[in-house]
A tleap script that builds the chain and sets N, CA, C and O, in Angstrom:
source leaprc.protein.ff14SB
mol = sequence {
  NMET THR HIE ALA GLU TRP GLU SER ILE CYS
  ASP GLY CYS GLY LYS CYS CYS LEU HIE LYS
  LEU ILE ASP SER ASP ASP ALA ASP GLU THR
  VAL HIE PHE THR ASP ILE ALA CYS VAL LEU
  LEU ASP CYS ASP SER GLY LEU CYS SER ASN
  TYR ALA GLU ARG LYS ALA HIE VAL PRO ASP
  CYS VAL VAL ILE THR PRO GLU ASN ILE PHE
  GLU LEU ASP TYR LEU PRO VAL THR CYS GLY
  TYR ARG ARG LEU ALA GLU GLY ARG ASP LEU
  PRO SER TRP HIE PRO LEU ARG HIE ASP GLY
  SER ARG GLN PRO MET MET ASP ALA GLY MET
  SER VAL ALA GLY ARG CYS ILE ASN GLU SER
  GLU VAL HIE GLU ASP LEU GLU LEU ARG ILE
  VAL THR TRP PRO LEU ARG ASP HIE CASP
}
set mol.1.N position { 19.320 -2.713 -0.453 }
set mol.1.CA position { 18.775 -3.760 -1.309 }
set mol.1.C position { 19.194 -3.287 -2.401 }
set mol.1.O position { 19.138 -2.072 -2.594 }
set mol.2.N position { 19.667 -4.088 -3.278 }
set mol.2.CA position { 19.737 -4.027 -4.756 }
set mol.2.C position { 18.896 -3.396 -5.670 }
set mol.2.O position { 17.970 -2.922 -5.012 }
set mol.3.N position { 18.775 -3.193 -6.639 }
set mol.3.CA position { 17.928 -2.412 -7.754 }
set mol.3.C position { 16.959 -3.997 -7.683 }
set mol.3.O position { 15.814 -3.997 -7.232 }
set mol.4.N position { 17.499 -5.011 -8.096 }
set mol.4.CA position { 16.639 -6.232 -8.287 }
set mol.4.C position { 15.913 -6.624 -7.162 }
set mol.4.O position { 14.773 -7.052 -7.346 }
set mol.5.N position { 16.345 -6.560 -6.080 }
set mol.5.CA position { 15.337 -6.829 -4.824 }
set mol.5.C position { 14.419 -5.794 -4.660 }
set mol.5.O position { 13.389 -6.102 -4.061 }
set mol.6.N position { 14.516 -4.815 -4.985 }
set mol.6.CA position { 13.745 -3.501 -4.739 }
set mol.6.C position { 12.567 -4.005 -5.644 }
set mol.6.O position { 11.445 -4.177 -5.168 }
set mol.7.N position { 12.900 -4.274 -7.171 }
set mol.7.CA position { 12.032 -4.208 -8.027 }
set mol.7.C position { 11.076 -5.650 -7.809 }
set mol.7.O position { 9.889 -5.702 -8.133 }
set mol.8.N position { 11.774 -6.697 -7.250 }
set mol.8.CA position { 10.857 -7.677 -6.768 }
set mol.8.C position { 9.781 -7.530 -5.934 }
set mol.8.O position { 8.876 -8.355 -5.803 }
set mol.9.N position { 9.890 -6.364 -5.309 }
set mol.9.CA position { 8.786 -5.925 -4.490 }
set mol.9.C position { 7.409 -5.645 -5.262 }
set mol.9.O position { 6.283 -5.676 -4.764 }
set mol.10.N position { 7.725 -5.387 -6.486 }
set mol.10.CA position { 6.343 -5.156 -7.196 }
set mol.10.C position { 6.088 -6.558 -7.556 }
set mol.10.O position { 6.801 -7.428 -8.056 }
set mol.11.N position { 4.742 -6.525 -7.118 }
set mol.11.CA position { 3.910 -7.775 -7.672 }
set mol.11.C position { 3.440 -8.049 -8.960 }
set mol.11.O position { 3.330 -9.203 -9.376 }
set mol.12.N position { 3.115 -6.914 -9.712 }
set mol.12.CA position { 2.693 -6.806 -11.009 }
set mol.12.C position { 1.611 -6.949 -11.310 }
set mol.12.O position { 1.300 -7.667 -12.260 }
set mol.13.N position { 0.429 -6.065 -10.312 }
set mol.13.CA position { -0.678 -6.223 -10.516 }
set mol.13.C position { -1.093 -5.563 -11.296 }
set mol.13.O position { -2.151 -5.915 -11.817 }
set mol.14.N position { -0.422 -4.249 -11.750 }
set mol.14.CA position { -0.684 -3.510 -12.808 }
set mol.14.C position { -1.988 -2.418 -12.105 }
set mol.14.O position { -2.964 -2.178 -12.815 }
set mol.15.N position { -1.919 -1.944 -11.006 }
set mol.15.CA position { -3.020 -1.441 -10.416 }
set mol.15.C position { -2.577 0.219 -10.426 }
set mol.15.O position { -3.411 1.122 -10.493 }
set mol.16.N position { -1.147 0.430 -10.347 }
set mol.16.CA position { -0.492 1.978 -10.148 }
set mol.16.C position { -0.872 2.149 -11.715 }
set mol.16.O position { -1.117 3.321 -11.999 }
set mol.17.N position { -0.939 1.546 -12.428 }
set mol.17.CA position { -0.705 1.856 -13.877 }
set mol.17.C position { -2.374 2.120 -14.625 }
set mol.17.O position { -2.573 2.335 -15.821 }
set mol.18.N position { -3.412 2.030 -13.555 }
set mol.18.CA position { -4.824 2.401 -13.777 }
set mol.18.C position { -4.941 4.276 -13.486 }
set mol.18.O position { -4.573 4.972 -12.540 }
set mol.19.N position { -5.476 4.530 -14.504 }
set mol.19.CA position { -5.743 6.403 -14.295 }
set mol.19.C position { -6.625 6.578 -12.988 }
set mol.19.O position { -7.506 5.751 -12.749 }
set mol.20.N position { -6.398 7.628 -12.157 }
set mol.20.CA position { -6.812 7.865 -10.999 }
set mol.20.C position { -7.134 9.366 -10.869 }
set mol.20.O position { -6.428 10.348 -11.098 }
set mol.21.N position { -8.580 9.244 -10.373 }
set mol.21.CA position { -9.058 10.719 -9.893 }
set mol.21.C position { -8.686 11.190 -8.554 }
set mol.21.O position { -8.607 10.280 -7.729 }
set mol.22.N position { -8.430 12.401 -8.110 }
set mol.22.CA position { -8.297 12.701 -6.941 }
set mol.22.C position { -9.339 13.824 -6.561 }
set mol.22.O position { -9.257 14.955 -7.039 }
set mol.23.N position { -10.205 13.491 -5.779 }
set mol.23.CA position { -11.104 14.229 -5.115 }
set mol.23.C position { -10.918 15.485 -4.154 }
set mol.23.O position { -11.144 15.502 -2.944 }
set mol.24.N position { -10.354 16.770 -5.129 }
set mol.24.CA position { -9.634 17.456 -4.301 }
set mol.24.C position { -10.727 18.578 -3.525 }
set mol.24.O position { -10.348 19.592 -2.940 }
set mol.25.N position { -12.486 18.042 -3.703 }
set mol.25.CA position { -12.810 18.784 -2.665 }
set mol.25.C position { -13.333 17.794 -1.508 }
set mol.25.O position { -14.102 18.109 -0.600 }
set mol.26.N position { -12.898 16.844 -1.677 }
set mol.26.CA position { -12.808 15.990 -0.196 }
set mol.26.C position { -11.742 16.426 0.435 }
set mol.26.O position { -10.741 16.691 -0.231 }
set mol.27.N position { -11.739 16.600 1.957 }
set mol.27.CA position { -10.682 16.985 2.705 }
set mol.27.C position { -9.349 15.828 2.669 }
set mol.27.O position { -8.162 16.105 2.838 }
set mol.28.N position { -9.943 14.457 2.393 }
set mol.28.CA position { -8.924 13.453 2.666 }
set mol.28.C position { -8.143 13.182 1.307 }
set mol.28.O position { -7.215 12.381 1.202 }
set mol.29.N position { -8.735 14.089 0.125 }
set mol.29.CA position { -8.663 13.719 -1.256 }
set mol.29.C position { -8.230 12.659 -1.601 }
set mol.29.O position { -7.134 12.172 -1.878 }
set mol.30.N position { -9.836 12.186 -1.518 }
set mol.30.CA position { -9.889 10.655 -2.014 }
set mol.30.C position { -9.506 10.306 -3.406 }
set mol.30.O position { -9.792 11.009 -4.375 }
set mol.31.N position { -8.733 9.000 -3.473 }
set mol.31.CA position { -8.363 8.711 -4.721 }
set mol.31.C position { -9.566 7.492 -5.187 }
set mol.31.O position { -9.965 6.543 -4.513 }
set mol.32.N position { -9.937 7.876 -6.482 }
set mol.32.CA position { -10.730 6.955 -7.125 }
set mol.32.C position { -10.199 6.273 -8.497 }
set mol.32.O position { -9.843 6.909 -9.489 }
set mol.33.N position { -10.212 4.769 -8.365 }
set mol.33.CA position { -9.412 4.177 -9.311 }
set mol.33.C position { -10.429 4.037 -10.723 }
set mol.33.O position { -11.602 3.677 -10.627 }
set mol.34.N position { -9.932 4.300 -11.718 }
set mol.34.CA position { -10.795 4.020 -13.155 }
set mol.34.C position { -10.343 2.271 -13.599 }
set mol.34.O position { -9.521 1.633 -12.942 }
set mol.35.N position { -10.783 1.932 -14.343 }
set mol.35.CA position { -10.416 0.823 -15.358 }
set mol.35.C position { -9.966 1.106 -16.465 }
set mol.35.O position { -9.970 0.282 -17.379 }
set mol.36.N position { -9.444 2.452 -16.608 }
set mol.36.CA position { -8.650 2.722 -17.810 }
set mol.36.C position { -7.015 2.841 -17.305 }
set mol.36.O position { -6.565 3.425 -16.319 }
set mol.37.N position { -6.457 2.228 -18.136 }
set mol.37.CA position { -5.211 1.871 -18.215 }
set mol.37.C position { -4.312 2.594 -18.938 }
set mol.37.O position { -4.727 3.053 -20.003 }
set mol.38.N position { -2.733 2.897 -18.502 }
set mol.38.CA position { -1.568 3.598 -19.254 }
set mol.38.C position { -1.836 2.869 -20.656 }
set mol.38.O position { -2.329 1.755 -20.835 }
set mol.39.N position { -1.448 3.658 -21.460 }
set mol.39.CA position { -1.088 3.058 -23.240 }
set mol.39.C position { -0.043 2.172 -23.476 }
set mol.39.O position { 0.097 1.479 -24.484 }
set mol.40.N position { 0.980 2.242 -22.112 }
set mol.40.CA position { 1.708 0.772 -22.203 }
set mol.40.C position { 1.456 -0.496 -21.487 }
set mol.40.O position { 2.286 -1.404 -21.478 }
set mol.41.N position { 0.236 -0.568 -20.845 }
set mol.41.CA position { 0.053 -1.774 -20.116 }
set mol.41.C position { -0.948 -2.394 -20.714 }
set mol.41.O position { -1.991 -1.848 -21.075 }
set mol.42.N position { -0.496 -4.262 -20.918 }
set mol.42.CA position { -1.015 -4.929 -21.889 }
set mol.42.C position { -2.370 -5.432 -20.824 }
set mol.42.O position { -2.115 -6.096 -19.819 }
set mol.43.N position { -3.594 -5.097 -21.118 }
set mol.43.CA position { -4.736 -5.462 -20.358 }
set mol.43.C position { -4.891 -6.898 -20.309 }
set mol.43.O position { -5.474 -7.537 -19.434 }
set mol.44.N position { -4.386 -7.282 -21.203 }
set mol.44.CA position { -4.706 -8.995 -21.237 }
set mol.44.C position { -3.708 -9.525 -19.902 }
set mol.44.O position { -3.976 -10.247 -18.942 }
set mol.45.N position { -2.778 -9.006 -20.204 }
set mol.45.CA position { -1.708 -9.820 -19.163 }
set mol.45.C position { -1.249 -8.887 -17.580 }
set mol.45.O position { -0.608 -9.335 -16.628 }
set mol.46.N position { -1.788 -7.611 -17.735 }
set mol.46.CA position { -1.583 -6.781 -16.683 }
set mol.46.C position { -0.239 -6.277 -16.464 }
set mol.46.O position { 0.061 -5.631 -15.460 }
set mol.47.N position { 0.561 -6.562 -17.383 }
set mol.47.CA position { 1.748 -6.045 -17.610 }
set mol.47.C position { 2.189 -4.811 -18.189 }
set mol.47.O position { 1.348 -4.326 -18.947 }
set mol.48.N position { 3.172 -4.199 -18.077 }
set mol.48.CA position { 3.915 -3.337 -18.667 }
set mol.48.C position { 4.267 -3.879 -20.148 }
set mol.48.O position { 4.714 -5.025 -20.086 }
set mol.49.N position { 4.194 -3.409 -21.360 }
set mol.49.CA position { 4.906 -3.762 -22.517 }
set mol.49.C position { 6.170 -3.125 -23.141 }
set mol.49.O position { 6.802 -3.407 -24.159 }
set mol.50.N position { 6.345 -2.092 -22.116 }
set mol.50.CA position { 7.944 -1.645 -22.533 }
set mol.50.C position { 8.326 -1.000 -20.967 }
set mol.50.O position { 8.614 0.172 -20.725 }
set mol.51.N position { 8.230 -2.202 -19.941 }
set mol.51.CA position { 8.653 -1.601 -18.809 }
set mol.51.C position { 10.230 -0.995 -18.764 }
set mol.51.O position { 10.438 -0.104 -17.940 }
set mol.52.N position { 11.220 -1.391 -19.520 }
set mol.52.CA position { 12.254 -0.690 -19.377 }
set mol.52.C position { 12.448 0.476 -19.852 }
set mol.52.O position { 13.241 1.154 -19.198 }
set mol.53.N position { 12.001 0.958 -20.770 }
set mol.53.CA position { 11.804 2.146 -21.319 }
set mol.53.C position { 10.324 3.089 -20.717 }
set mol.53.O position { 10.043 4.228 -21.092 }
set mol.54.N position { 9.799 2.544 -20.056 }
set mol.54.CA position { 8.293 3.327 -19.961 }
set mol.54.C position { 8.477 4.953 -20.071 }
set mol.54.O position { 7.861 5.676 -20.854 }
set mol.55.N position { 9.675 5.457 -18.907 }
set mol.55.CA position { 9.710 6.838 -19.034 }
set mol.55.C position { 9.990 7.609 -20.295 }
set mol.55.O position { 10.041 8.838 -20.335 }
set mol.56.N position { 10.171 6.790 -21.342 }
set mol.56.CA position { 10.670 7.429 -22.468 }
set mol.56.C position { 9.505 8.006 -23.213 }
set mol.56.O position { 9.392 9.141 -23.676 }
set mol.57.N position { 8.330 6.614 -23.250 }
set mol.57.CA position { 7.049 6.600 -23.737 }
set mol.57.C position { 6.014 7.570 -23.224 }
set mol.57.O position { 5.257 8.325 -23.834 }
set mol.58.N position { 6.194 7.334 -21.874 }
set mol.58.CA position { 5.158 8.108 -20.726 }
set mol.58.C position { 6.146 8.772 -19.910 }
set mol.58.O position { 6.820 8.181 -19.067 }
set mol.59.N position { 6.227 9.985 -20.162 }
set mol.59.CA position { 7.073 11.188 -19.283 }
set mol.59.C position { 6.384 11.033 -17.853 }
set mol.59.O position { 7.034 10.873 -16.821 }
set mol.60.N position { 5.102 11.094 -17.906 }
set mol.60.CA position { 5.093 11.276 -16.192 }
set mol.60.C position { 4.359 9.638 -15.399 }
set mol.60.O position { 3.480 9.611 -14.538 }
set mol.61.N position { 4.996 8.540 -15.971 }
set mol.61.CA position { 5.063 7.682 -15.220 }
set mol.61.C position { 6.099 7.840 -14.191 }
set mol.61.O position { 7.238 8.296 -14.286 }
set mol.62.N position { 5.294 7.244 -12.932 }
set mol.62.CA position { 5.871 7.598 -11.572 }
set mol.62.C position { 6.905 6.281 -11.246 }
set mol.62.O position { 6.379 5.199 -10.988 }
set mol.63.N position { 8.231 6.389 -11.264 }
set mol.63.CA position { 8.979 5.288 -10.917 }
set mol.63.C position { 9.058 5.331 -9.444 }
set mol.63.O position { 9.346 6.363 -8.838 }
set mol.64.N position { 8.776 4.093 -8.816 }
set mol.64.CA position { 8.548 3.961 -7.460 }
set mol.64.C position { 9.960 3.477 -6.734 }
set mol.64.O position { 10.429 2.353 -6.913 }
set mol.65.N position { 10.536 4.433 -5.935 }
set mol.65.CA position { 11.951 4.423 -5.117 }
set mol.65.C position { 11.791 4.394 -3.732 }
set mol.65.O position { 10.825 4.967 -3.227 }
set mol.66.N position { 12.643 3.779 -3.025 }
set mol.66.CA position { 12.504 4.025 -1.696 }
set mol.66.C position { 12.787 5.434 -1.004 }
set mol.66.O position { 12.623 5.685 0.191 }
set mol.67.N position { 13.265 6.345 -2.040 }
set mol.67.CA position { 12.837 7.840 -1.583 }
set mol.67.C position { 11.567 8.306 -1.688 }
set mol.67.O position { 11.138 9.148 -0.900 }
set mol.68.N position { 10.830 7.797 -2.689 }
set mol.68.CA position { 9.307 8.464 -2.898 }
set mol.68.C position { 7.994 7.768 -2.333 }
set mol.68.O position { 6.821 8.119 -2.209 }
set mol.69.N position { 8.793 6.519 -2.021 }
set mol.69.CA position { 7.387 5.650 -1.495 }
set mol.69.C position { 6.420 6.463 -0.746 }
set mol.69.O position { 5.220 6.468 -1.016 }
set mol.70.N position { 7.038 7.261 0.349 }
set mol.70.CA position { 6.219 7.694 1.420 }
set mol.70.C position { 5.325 8.866 0.714 }
set mol.70.O position { 4.391 9.303 1.385 }
set mol.71.N position { 5.517 9.349 -0.447 }
set mol.71.CA position { 4.856 10.523 -0.845 }
set mol.71.C position { 3.702 9.950 -2.080 }
set mol.71.O position { 3.049 10.716 -2.788 }
set mol.72.N position { 3.647 8.779 -2.128 }
set mol.72.CA position { 2.827 8.184 -3.121 }
set mol.72.C position { 1.387 7.326 -2.468 }
set mol.72.O position { 1.118 6.125 -2.502 }
set mol.73.N position { 0.740 8.319 -1.967 }
set mol.73.CA position { -0.246 7.806 -1.141 }
set mol.73.C position { -1.407 7.438 -1.973 }
set mol.73.O position { -2.414 7.275 -1.284 }
set mol.74.N position { -1.603 7.237 -3.354 }
set mol.74.CA position { -2.284 6.923 -4.266 }
set mol.74.C position { -2.091 5.184 -4.480 }
set mol.74.O position { -3.041 4.477 -4.816 }
set mol.75.N position { -1.069 4.786 -4.292 }
set mol.75.CA position { -0.821 3.443 -4.401 }
set mol.75.C position { -1.988 2.388 -3.823 }
set mol.75.O position { -2.503 2.656 -2.738 }
set mol.76.N position { -2.265 1.585 -4.312 }
set mol.76.CA position { -3.485 0.720 -3.700 }
set mol.76.C position { -2.889 0.041 -2.248 }
set mol.76.O position { -1.672 -0.105 -2.137 }
set mol.77.N position { -3.730 -0.331 -1.232 }
set mol.77.CA position { -3.367 -0.853 -0.258 }
set mol.77.C position { -2.753 -2.435 -0.429 }
set mol.77.O position { -2.132 -3.048 0.439 }
set mol.78.N position { -2.975 -2.742 -1.293 }
set mol.78.CA position { -2.318 -3.903 -1.818 }
set mol.78.C position { -0.945 -3.879 -2.232 }
set mol.78.O position { -0.203 -4.853 -2.099 }
set mol.79.N position { -0.598 -2.802 -2.723 }
set mol.79.CA position { 0.890 -2.548 -3.106 }
set mol.79.C position { 2.183 -2.944 -2.258 }
set mol.79.O position { 2.545 -2.375 -1.228 }
set mol.80.N position { 2.855 -4.095 -2.919 }
set mol.80.CA position { 3.804 -4.397 -1.983 }
set mol.80.C position { 4.811 -3.358 -1.274 }
set mol.80.O position { 5.272 -3.385 -0.132 }
set mol.81.N position { 4.986 -2.518 -2.222 }
set mol.81.CA position { 6.123 -1.358 -1.873 }
set mol.81.C position { 5.293 -0.198 -0.552 }
set mol.81.O position { 5.961 0.408 0.286 }
set mol.82.N position { 3.972 -0.126 -0.638 }
set mol.82.CA position { 3.317 0.736 -0.039 }
set mol.82.C position { 3.092 -0.059 1.338 }
set mol.82.O position { 3.218 0.560 2.395 }
set mol.83.N position { 2.681 -1.759 1.339 }
set mol.83.CA position { 2.545 -2.382 2.533 }
set mol.83.C position { 4.063 -2.489 3.376 }
set mol.83.O position { 4.088 -2.455 4.606 }
set mol.84.N position { 5.275 -2.616 2.570 }
set mol.84.CA position { 6.424 -2.646 3.335 }
set mol.84.C position { 6.452 -1.294 4.085 }
set mol.84.O position { 6.355 -1.123 5.301 }
set mol.85.N position { 6.558 -0.648 3.407 }
set mol.85.CA position { 6.378 0.948 3.985 }
set mol.85.C position { 5.811 1.418 4.945 }
set mol.85.O position { 6.160 2.463 5.496 }
set mol.86.N position { 4.615 0.535 5.364 }
set mol.86.CA position { 3.788 0.959 6.103 }
set mol.86.C position { 4.034 -0.426 7.506 }
set mol.86.O position { 3.221 -0.600 8.414 }
set mol.87.N position { 5.155 -1.125 7.352 }
set mol.87.CA position { 5.389 -2.218 8.163 }
set mol.87.C position { 4.881 -3.348 8.132 }
set mol.87.O position { 5.221 -4.257 8.889 }
set mol.88.N position { 3.973 -3.439 7.221 }
set mol.88.CA position { 3.400 -4.492 6.879 }
set mol.88.C position { 3.629 -5.620 6.121 }
set mol.88.O position { 3.911 -5.230 4.988 }
set mol.89.N position { 3.652 -7.029 6.186 }
set mol.89.CA position { 4.166 -8.238 5.481 }
set mol.89.C position { 3.420 -7.853 3.944 }
set mol.89.O position { 2.453 -7.189 3.569 }
set mol.90.N position { 4.443 -8.655 3.346 }
set mol.90.CA position { 3.931 -8.660 2.109 }
set mol.90.C position { 2.469 -9.827 1.658 }
set mol.90.O position { 2.716 -10.985 1.992 }
set mol.91.N position { 1.356 -9.676 1.118 }
set mol.91.CA position { 0.299 -10.562 1.072 }
set mol.91.C position { 0.544 -12.233 0.818 }
set mol.91.O position { 1.593 -12.832 0.581 }
set mol.92.N position { -0.298 -12.540 0.907 }
set mol.92.CA position { 0.090 -14.282 1.148 }
set mol.92.C position { -0.116 -14.838 -0.736 }
set mol.92.O position { -0.019 -15.995 -1.148 }
set mol.93.N position { -0.378 -13.731 -1.468 }
set mol.93.CA position { -0.652 -14.013 -2.800 }
set mol.93.C position { 0.825 -13.461 -3.438 }
set mol.93.O position { 1.131 -13.762 -4.592 }
set mol.94.N position { 1.607 -12.729 -2.690 }
set mol.94.CA position { 2.341 -12.093 -3.908 }
set mol.94.C position { 3.621 -13.234 -4.324 }
set mol.94.O position { 4.129 -14.062 -3.568 }
set mol.95.N position { 3.873 -13.035 -5.449 }
set mol.95.CA position { 4.492 -13.653 -6.097 }
set mol.95.C position { 6.085 -14.049 -5.395 }
set mol.95.O position { 6.623 -15.074 -5.814 }
set mol.96.N position { 6.749 -13.281 -4.416 }
set mol.96.CA position { 7.567 -13.473 -3.940 }
set mol.96.C position { 7.446 -14.976 -2.976 }
set mol.96.O position { 8.286 -15.864 -2.827 }
set mol.97.N position { 6.373 -14.874 -2.542 }
set mol.97.CA position { 6.203 -16.135 -1.421 }
set mol.97.C position { 6.071 -17.412 -2.356 }
set mol.97.O position { 6.181 -18.541 -1.879 }
set mol.98.N position { 5.828 -17.189 -3.718 }
set mol.98.CA position { 5.380 -18.609 -4.767 }
set mol.98.C position { 6.579 -18.919 -5.719 }
set mol.98.O position { 6.415 -19.506 -6.788 }
set mol.99.N position { 7.657 -18.539 -5.319 }
set mol.99.CA position { 8.754 -18.546 -6.596 }
set mol.99.C position { 8.939 -17.856 -7.545 }
set mol.99.O position { 9.766 -18.167 -8.402 }
set mol.100.N position { 7.969 -16.399 -7.629 }
set mol.100.CA position { 7.951 -15.876 -8.897 }
set mol.100.C position { 6.401 -16.090 -9.404 }
set mol.100.O position { 5.982 -15.031 -9.873 }
set mol.101.N position { 5.641 -16.911 -9.440 }
set mol.101.CA position { 4.475 -16.947 -10.097 }
set mol.101.C position { 3.312 -15.975 -9.348 }
set mol.101.O position { 3.050 -15.658 -8.188 }
set mol.102.N position { 2.819 -15.715 -10.570 }
set mol.102.CA position { 1.820 -14.509 -10.634 }
set mol.102.C position { 0.552 -15.209 -10.208 }
set mol.102.O position { -0.338 -14.593 -9.622 }
set mol.103.N position { 0.468 -16.441 -10.488 }
set mol.103.CA position { -0.994 -17.005 -10.381 }
set mol.103.C position { -1.586 -17.148 -9.407 }
set mol.103.O position { -2.812 -17.085 -9.494 }
set mol.104.N position { -0.933 -17.411 -8.017 }
set mol.104.CA position { -1.859 -17.038 -6.902 }
set mol.104.C position { -2.329 -15.367 -6.596 }
set mol.104.O position { -3.169 -15.103 -5.736 }
set mol.105.N position { -1.691 -14.368 -7.386 }
set mol.105.CA position { -2.107 -13.234 -7.534 }
set mol.105.C position { -3.205 -13.209 -8.358 }
set mol.105.O position { -4.108 -12.446 -8.016 }
set mol.106.N position { -3.375 -13.952 -9.511 }
set mol.106.CA position { -4.308 -13.860 -10.437 }
set mol.106.C position { -5.585 -14.492 -9.798 }
set mol.106.O position { -6.727 -14.077 -9.999 }
set mol.107.N position { -5.222 -15.635 -8.940 }
set mol.107.CA position { -6.386 -16.117 -8.449 }
set mol.107.C position { -7.228 -15.504 -7.401 }
set mol.107.O position { -8.436 -15.657 -7.221 }
set mol.108.N position { -6.233 -14.657 -6.622 }
set mol.108.CA position { -6.775 -13.755 -5.659 }
set mol.108.C position { -7.587 -12.636 -6.092 }
set mol.108.O position { -8.248 -12.035 -5.246 }
set mol.109.N position { -7.622 -12.228 -7.504 }
set mol.109.CA position { -8.260 -11.145 -8.134 }
set mol.109.C position { -7.594 -9.914 -8.017 }
set mol.109.O position { -8.137 -8.894 -8.442 }
set mol.110.N position { -6.325 -9.879 -7.419 }
set mol.110.CA position { -5.479 -8.698 -7.330 }
set mol.110.C position { -4.859 -7.795 -8.578 }
set mol.110.O position { -4.484 -6.623 -8.529 }
set mol.111.N position { -4.871 -8.978 -10.059 }
set mol.111.CA position { -4.451 -8.209 -10.975 }
set mol.111.C position { -5.546 -7.317 -11.747 }
set mol.111.O position { -6.760 -7.504 -11.662 }
set mol.112.N position { -4.988 -6.420 -12.436 }
set mol.112.CA position { -5.956 -5.750 -13.499 }
set mol.112.C position { -6.329 -6.714 -14.822 }
set mol.112.O position { -7.282 -6.503 -15.573 }
set mol.113.N position { -5.511 -7.657 -14.925 }
set mol.113.CA position { -5.541 -8.323 -16.097 }
set mol.113.C position { -6.846 -9.036 -16.469 }
set mol.113.O position { -7.254 -10.009 -15.835 }
set mol.114.N position { -7.483 -8.513 -17.521 }
set mol.114.CA position { -8.755 -8.775 -18.122 }
set mol.114.C position { -9.763 -7.828 -17.370 }
set mol.114.O position { -10.975 -7.989 -17.509 }
set mol.115.N position { -9.281 -6.914 -16.633 }
set mol.115.CA position { -10.484 -5.865 -15.972 }
set mol.115.C position { -10.138 -4.446 -16.451 }
set mol.115.O position { -10.737 -3.564 -15.837 }
set mol.116.N position { -9.326 -4.050 -17.388 }
set mol.116.CA position { -8.848 -3.231 -17.722 }
set mol.116.C position { -9.007 -2.420 -19.216 }
set mol.116.O position { -9.012 -3.323 -20.052 }
set mol.117.N position { -9.102 -1.465 -19.724 }
set mol.117.CA position { -9.158 -0.959 -20.792 }
set mol.117.C position { -8.316 -0.025 -20.997 }
set mol.117.O position { -8.291 0.988 -20.299 }
set mol.118.N position { -7.210 -0.321 -22.354 }
set mol.118.CA position { -6.486 0.786 -22.531 }
set mol.118.C position { -6.551 2.081 -22.882 }
set mol.118.O position { -7.225 2.292 -23.890 }
set mol.119.N position { -5.945 3.233 -22.242 }
set mol.119.CA position { -6.321 4.680 -22.585 }
set mol.119.C position { -6.665 4.858 -24.127 }
set mol.119.O position { -7.595 5.563 -24.517 }
set mol.120.N position { -5.913 4.225 -24.868 }
set mol.120.CA position { -6.289 4.773 -26.156 }
set mol.120.C position { -7.373 4.121 -26.944 }
set mol.120.O position { -7.496 4.283 -28.158 }
set mol.121.N position { -8.221 3.314 -26.148 }
set mol.121.CA position { -9.365 3.046 -26.184 }
set mol.121.C position { -10.490 3.792 -26.094 }
set mol.121.O position { -11.459 3.770 -26.854 }
set mol.122.N position { -10.320 4.440 -25.151 }
set mol.122.CA position { -11.542 4.925 -24.370 }
set mol.122.C position { -11.637 6.554 -24.776 }
set mol.122.O position { -10.750 7.380 -24.993 }
set mol.123.N position { -13.247 6.663 -24.783 }
set mol.123.CA position { -13.656 8.090 -25.787 }
set mol.123.C position { -14.717 8.971 -24.601 }
set mol.123.O position { -15.532 9.842 -24.907 }
set mol.124.N position { -14.477 8.548 -23.452 }
set mol.124.CA position { -15.502 8.891 -22.673 }
set mol.124.C position { -14.983 9.485 -21.437 }
set mol.124.O position { -13.848 9.096 -21.163 }
set mol.125.N position { -15.516 10.341 -20.598 }
set mol.125.CA position { -14.983 10.892 -19.585 }
set mol.125.C position { -14.584 9.882 -18.219 }
set mol.125.O position { -15.375 9.036 -17.801 }
set mol.126.N position { -13.499 10.077 -17.730 }
set mol.126.CA position { -12.616 9.283 -16.858 }
set mol.126.C position { -14.025 9.109 -15.768 }
set mol.126.O position { -14.475 7.973 -15.621 }
set mol.127.N position { -14.453 9.874 -15.286 }
set mol.127.CA position { -15.615 10.092 -14.206 }
set mol.127.C position { -16.793 8.871 -14.466 }
set mol.127.O position { -17.552 8.516 -13.564 }
set mol.128.N position { -16.816 8.386 -15.613 }
set mol.128.CA position { -17.915 7.272 -15.948 }
set mol.128.C position { -17.174 6.027 -15.956 }
set mol.128.O position { -17.793 5.014 -16.280 }
set mol.129.N position { -15.997 5.941 -15.664 }
set mol.129.CA position { -14.906 4.458 -15.413 }
set mol.129.C position { -14.351 4.459 -14.379 }
set mol.129.O position { -13.199 4.027 -14.422 }
set mol.130.N position { -14.866 4.912 -13.042 }
set mol.130.CA position { -14.800 4.456 -11.658 }
set mol.130.C position { -14.864 3.358 -11.391 }
set mol.130.O position { -15.875 2.736 -11.719 }
set mol.131.N position { -13.659 2.623 -10.600 }
set mol.131.CA position { -14.253 1.117 -9.821 }
set mol.131.C position { -13.832 1.046 -8.930 }
set mol.131.O position { -12.969 1.875 -8.641 }
set mol.132.N position { -14.207 -0.011 -7.955 }
set mol.132.CA position { -13.786 -0.083 -6.739 }
set mol.132.C position { -12.982 -1.110 -6.544 }
set mol.132.O position { -12.294 -1.056 -5.525 }
set mol.133.N position { -12.847 -2.239 -7.385 }
set mol.133.CA position { -12.363 -3.562 -7.072 }
set mol.133.C position { -10.827 -3.412 -7.047 }
set mol.133.O position { -10.249 -4.461 -6.763 }
set mol.134.N position { -9.895 -2.158 -7.320 }
set mol.134.CA position { -8.639 -2.081 -7.266 }
set mol.134.C position { -8.427 -1.908 -5.325 }
set mol.134.O position { -7.434 -2.267 -4.693 }
set mol.135.N position { -9.444 -1.388 -4.866 }
set mol.135.CA position { -9.333 -1.109 -3.481 }
set mol.135.C position { -9.531 -2.393 -2.656 }
set mol.135.O position { -9.167 -2.362 -1.480 }
set mol.136.N position { -10.029 -3.429 -3.116 }
set mol.136.CA position { -10.239 -4.766 -2.288 }
set mol.136.C position { -8.738 -5.147 -1.557 }
set mol.136.O position { -7.705 -5.013 -2.213 }
set mol.137.N position { -8.716 -5.489 -0.557 }
set mol.137.CA position { -7.571 -5.827 -0.214 }
set mol.137.C position { -7.987 -7.290 0.456 }
set mol.137.O position { -8.926 -7.613 1.184 }
set mol.138.N position { -6.940 -7.989 -0.076 }
set mol.138.CA position { -7.327 -9.495 0.103 }
set mol.138.C position { -5.756 -10.222 0.814 }
set mol.138.O position { -4.697 -10.013 0.222 }
set mol.139.N position { -5.775 -10.727 1.593 }
set mol.139.CA position { -4.714 -11.353 2.278 }
set mol.139.C position { -4.774 -12.644 1.921 }
set mol.139.O position { -3.957 -13.448 2.371 }
savepdb mol mol.pdb
quit
């Protein structure tokens, strides 16, 4: 698979750019999503504002690769990378199924666009910002 083909698996939902809390007291280490997004995420569009250089600006940004996909158990169940790694098909709303259009994803409510707050604007504890909508699996 070429780099471009691998990158096309990303649906651009932005859920992986949300801050997450992992409950280490829980035996399953439950992942709790917040509505707080990385400083580079444009919360209006749900897209990274500097994708090509994101690691230079956010050093702990995780680049998803074929080599690390199985270690990233915090990715949302809707993630194209995760779904393919688990042997599932891409969801019906995925941009690859619609000539690259993100509109079906938006219509299905799978994007963070309009639902998140940039971390630069938040001044409260992350625990107060836990949300469940990123966990919704819709196909």
